[in-house]
C-alpha positions as CSV (number, residue, x, y, z in Angstrom):
1,M,-18.2,44.7,116.2
2,V,-14.6,46.0,116.2
3,I,-14.1,49.6,117.1
4,P,-11.1,51.1,115.2
5,P,-8.6,53.1,117.2
6,P,-8.9,56.9,117.1
7,V,-7.0,58.7,114.4
8,R,-4.4,61.0,115.9
9,P,-3.0,64.0,114.1
10,P,0.7,63.9,113.4
11,R,2.9,65.5,116.1
12,I,3.2,69.2,115.7
13,T,6.9,69.2,116.7
14,N,7.7,67.4,113.4
15,Y,6.5,70.4,111.5
16,L,7.9,73.1,113.8
17,K,11.4,71.7,114.2
18,P,12.1,69.2,111.4
19,Y,15.9,69.7,111.5
20,V,17.8,69.3,114.8
21,L,21.5,70.1,115.4
22,K,23.3,67.6,117.7
23,M,26.9,68.0,118.8
24,H,29.3,65.4,120.2
25,F,32.7,66.2,121.8
26,T,35.4,63.8,122.7
27,N,38.9,64.3,124.1
28,K,40.3,64.1,120.5
29,Y,37.5,65.3,118.1
30,V,34.6,67.6,117.5
31,S,31.6,66.5,115.5
32,A,28.2,68.0,114.7
33,Q,25.3,66.7,112.6
34,V,21.9,67.9,111.6
35,I,19.1,65.2,111.7
36,H,15.8,65.3,109.9
37,A,13.5,64.5,112.8
38,P,10.5,63.0,111.0
39,T,12.5,60.5,109.0
40,A,15.4,60.1,111.5
41,T,18.1,60.5,108.8
42,V,21.2,62.6,108.9
43,A,20.8,65.6,106.6
44,S,24.3,66.9,106.9
45,A,27.3,66.4,109.2
46,A,30.8,67.7,109.8
47,S,33.6,66.3,112.0
48,S,37.2,67.1,112.7
49,Q,38.0,63.4,111.9
50,E,37.6,64.1,108.2
51,K,40.9,63.8,106.4
52,T,40.4,66.9,104.3
53,L,39.8,69.0,107.5
54,R,42.5,67.6,109.7
55,S,45.3,69.0,107.6
56,S,44.0,72.5,107.8
57,M,43.6,72.5,111.6
58,D,46.2,72.9,114.3
59,S,44.2,71.0,116.9
60,T,41.2,68.8,116.3
61,R,39.6,69.3,119.7
62,D,39.8,72.9,120.8
63,V,37.4,75.8,120.5
64,A,38.9,77.0,117.2
65,A,38.3,73.5,115.7
66,A,34.6,73.7,117.0
67,G,34.2,77.0,115.3
68,K,35.6,75.7,112.0
69,I,33.3,72.6,112.2
70,G,30.3,74.9,112.7
71,K,31.2,77.1,109.8
72,I,31.7,74.0,107.4
73,L,28.4,72.5,108.7
74,G,26.6,75.8,108.0
75,E,27.9,76.0,104.5
76,R,26.8,72.4,103.8
77,L,23.4,73.1,105.2
78,L,22.9,76.2,102.9
79,L,24.0,74.1,99.9
80,K,21.2,71.6,100.7
81,D,18.7,74.5,101.1
82,I,18.2,74.0,104.9
83,P,17.7,77.6,106.2
84,A,17.0,76.9,109.9
85,V,17.8,74.2,112.5
86,A,16.7,73.6,116.1
87,I,19.3,72.9,118.8
88,H,19.3,69.8,121.0
89,L,21.7,70.1,123.9
90,K,22.4,67.3,126.3
91,R,22.0,67.9,130.0
92,E,25.7,68.5,130.6
93,Q,26.1,70.8,127.6
94,R,25.9,74.5,128.4
95,Y,26.1,77.4,126.0
96,H,29.8,77.9,126.6
97,G,33.1,77.1,125.0
98,K,32.9,74.6,122.2
99,V,29.1,74.5,122.1
100,K,29.0,78.3,121.8
101,A,31.7,78.2,119.1
102,V,29.7,75.8,116.9
103,I,26.4,77.7,117.4
104,D,27.9,81.2,116.8
105,S,29.7,80.1,113.6
106,L,26.4,78.6,112.3
107,R,24.8,82.0,112.9
108,E,27.6,83.8,111.1
109,V,27.2,81.7,108.0
110,G,23.5,82.5,107.8
111,V,21.7,79.5,109.3
112,K,18.8,80.6,111.5
113,L,18.4,78.9,114.9
114,L,15.0,78.0,116.3
């Protein structure tokens, strides 16, 4: 007789924080993306590498560029009816400088942070 494995309920974190904000900073560019955690797909993204954004920015790597990327990402999220996101920071990332600029500009646009 074969005993089937126990049925486990789906992880609660998939329901509490389905959209996660991840940021990446290099010496030349700033990029941020929101990932749908249960399906592991990118829901929306913004980067200072985009040709349409590069012409309107003085620098593609400073705090002002990070704020502009956060604002554009927030507007794209609201267009897709995503009202709230959770934040995933890497170990070396602190709530300071570029990280703070992206998060604060998301708040200003109207996206709630979990």
